[in-house]
C-alpha positions as CSV (number, residue, x, y, z in Angstrom):
1,M,35.6,56.1,9.1
2,M,37.2,59.1,10.9
3,R,34.0,59.7,12.9
4,L,34.1,56.1,14.2
5,A,37.7,56.5,15.2
6,L,36.9,59.7,17.0
7,A,34.0,57.9,18.7
8,A,36.3,55.1,19.8
9,I,38.8,57.6,21.2
10,S,36.0,59.5,23.0
11,F,34.6,56.2,24.4
12,S,38.0,55.3,25.8
13,A,38.2,58.7,27.5
14,L,34.7,58.4,28.9
15,I,35.4,54.9,30.3
16,A,38.7,56.1,31.9
17,A,36.8,58.6,34.0
18,L,34.3,56.1,35.3
19,P,36.0,54.9,38.5
20,A,36.1,58.4,40.1
21,A,32.5,59.0,39.1
22,A,31.4,55.8,40.7
23,Q,32.2,57.2,44.1
24,D,29.8,60.2,43.7
25,A,26.6,60.2,45.7
26,E,23.7,62.2,44.3
27,K,25.3,65.4,43.1
28,P,24.0,68.8,44.1
29,I,22.9,69.5,40.5
30,D,20.8,66.3,40.7
31,Q,19.3,67.4,44.0
32,F,18.5,70.7,42.5
33,A,16.8,69.1,39.5
34,R,14.7,66.8,41.8
35,C,13.6,69.8,43.8
36,T,12.9,72.0,40.8
37,V,10.9,69.4,38.9
38,G,8.9,68.7,42.1
39,A,8.3,72.4,42.8
40,D,7.8,73.7,39.3
41,A,7.4,71.0,36.7
42,A,5.8,73.4,34.3
43,G,8.7,75.8,34.5
44,A,11.2,72.9,34.1
45,R,9.3,71.7,31.0
46,A,9.1,75.2,29.6
47,L,12.9,75.5,29.9
48,L,13.4,72.5,27.5
49,T,11.1,74.1,24.9
50,L,13.6,77.0,24.5
51,A,16.5,76.9,22.1
52,P,19.6,75.8,24.0
53,G,22.1,78.6,24.5
54,S,19.5,81.3,23.7
55,A,19.1,84.3,25.9
56,E,15.6,83.1,26.8
57,S,17.0,79.7,27.8
58,K,19.8,81.2,29.8
59,N,17.4,83.5,31.7
60,A,14.9,80.7,32.4
61,A,17.7,78.5,33.7
62,K,19.0,81.3,35.8
63,R,15.6,81.9,37.3
64,L,15.2,78.2,38.1
65,A,18.6,78.2,39.8
66,D,18.1,81.4,41.7
67,K,19.8,81.2,45.1
68,K,16.8,82.9,46.7
69,G,14.6,79.9,45.8
70,A,14.5,76.8,47.9
71,C,15.9,74.6,45.1
72,G,18.7,77.0,44.0
73,S,20.2,77.0,47.4
74,V,21.6,73.5,47.0
75,I,23.9,74.3,44.0
76,K,26.7,76.7,43.3
77,R,26.1,78.8,40.1
78,P,25.4,76.2,37.5
79,G,25.5,77.2,33.9
80,E,22.5,76.8,31.6
81,P,23.7,73.5,30.0
82,E,24.1,71.9,33.4
83,V,20.6,73.1,34.5
84,R,19.0,71.9,31.3
85,G,20.7,68.6,31.4
86,A,19.8,67.8,35.0
87,I,16.2,68.9,34.5
88,A,15.9,66.9,31.3
89,E,17.2,63.8,33.1
90,R,14.9,64.2,36.0
91,L,11.9,64.9,33.8
92,Y,12.7,61.9,31.7
93,L,13.0,59.6,34.7
94,D,9.8,60.9,36.3
95,T,7.8,60.7,33.1
96,Y,8.9,57.4,31.7
97,A,9.0,54.5,34.1
98,T,9.8,51.9,31.5
99,P,12.4,52.0,28.7
100,P,11.4,52.4,25.1
101,A,11.2,49.4,22.8
102,A,14.3,48.6,20.8
103,L,14.1,49.7,17.2
104,T,13.2,47.2,14.6
105,G,14.2,48.0,11.1
106,E,15.6,51.3,9.9
107,P,15.0,54.4,12.1
108,A,13.0,57.2,10.7
109,P,15.0,59.9,8.9
110,F,16.4,62.5,11.3
111,Q,15.9,66.2,10.8
112,G,18.3,68.4,12.7
113,S,17.7,72.0,13.6
114,G,19.8,73.4,10.8
115,D,21.5,75.7,13.3
116,A,25.2,75.1,13.6
117,T,25.1,76.4,17.2
118,Q,22.8,73.4,18.1
119,A,25.2,70.7,16.7
120,M,25.7,68.9,20.0
121,Y,22.0,68.9,20.7
122,D,21.2,67.7,17.2
123,V,23.8,64.9,17.3
124,T,22.7,63.6,20.6
125,R,19.0,63.8,19.7
126,C,19.9,61.9,16.6
127,A,21.8,59.3,18.6
128,A,18.9,58.8,20.9
129,S,16.6,58.3,17.9
130,R,19.0,55.7,16.5
131,D,19.3,53.6,19.7
132,P,16.6,54.8,22.2
133,A,17.0,51.7,24.3
134,A,20.8,52.4,24.8
135,A,20.0,56.1,25.5
136,D,17.5,55.0,28.1
137,M,20.1,52.6,29.6
138,L,22.6,55.5,29.9
139,I,20.1,57.8,31.6
140,R,19.0,55.1,34.1
141,A,22.5,53.8,34.9
142,A,24.4,55.0,38.0
143,A,27.7,56.6,37.3
144,G,30.7,54.3,37.1
145,T,28.7,51.1,36.9
146,A,28.9,48.2,34.5
147,E,25.4,49.3,33.2
148,E,26.7,52.7,32.4
149,K,29.8,51.3,30.6
150,A,27.5,49.0,28.5
151,A,25.2,51.9,27.7
152,L,28.2,54.1,26.6
153,A,29.5,51.2,24.4
154,R,26.2,51.6,22.4
155,V,25.6,55.3,22.7
156,V,29.0,56.6,21.6
157,P,28.9,54.8,18.2
158,A,25.4,56.1,17.6
159,V,26.8,59.6,18.3
160,G,29.6,58.9,15.9
161,R,27.1,57.8,13.2
162,C,25.1,61.0,13.7
163,T,28.1,63.4,13.6
164,P,28.4,65.2,10.2
165,Q,31.4,64.3,8.2
166,G,34.4,66.5,9.2
167,A,32.7,67.8,12.4
168,K,34.6,67.7,15.6
169,L,32.5,67.5,18.8
170,G,33.7,66.6,22.2
171,F,31.6,65.5,25.2
172,N,32.6,64.6,28.7
173,R,30.5,61.9,30.5
174,D,28.2,64.4,32.2
175,Q,27.6,66.3,29.0
176,L,26.8,63.2,27.1
177,H,24.4,62.1,29.9
178,A,22.7,65.4,29.9
179,L,22.4,65.9,26.2
180,V,21.2,62.3,25.6
181,A,18.6,62.8,28.4
182,E,17.2,65.9,26.7
183,G,17.2,64.3,23.3
184,L,15.4,61.2,24.5
185,F,12.9,63.2,26.5
186,K,12.0,65.2,23.4
187,L,12.0,62.1,21.2
188,R,9.6,60.2,23.4
189,G,7.4,63.2,23.8
190,E,7.1,63.4,20.0
191,T,6.2,59.8,19.6
192,P,2.6,58.7,20.2
193,A,1.6,55.8,22.5
194,Q,4.4,56.0,25.1
């Protein structure tokens, strides 16, 4: 019950931020991701195989965002989570032209990483597995649109259902977008016949 209340509060905070986001054009981080995936898709995919927050992941993200490279010159010192999220979203959109089918019946049991430092990644990957169609809607929706608002109305409760009892996690809109993109990209990559 508490998780659902937290999810409702979080949803209200996310929706309140939408009008300002609607005015954004493609952000520099999105330009960076488009450039990076186009120039080094293998390196971009390799980044997402590394444990988020690990030294290896941080170093790989830093190499991809290096200012000396053509793609790194469009952004100002992004952190590893921003790089991962933008790349995951770009890889997802480039790989999957069509949304996944809506789930029928009960979703498969979810197995998290078992690593408390990966809680946000586990929860959003779980949410993507519980409502992949809504996760896809969120990734494809432009910021601040009615489509994004509708997707958030479905994704946020899925996040709440996946959050362990007593855990407190906070996401802003961009973080939720990024983490759901990575979760759904991995989920669809694990599922045959996509």
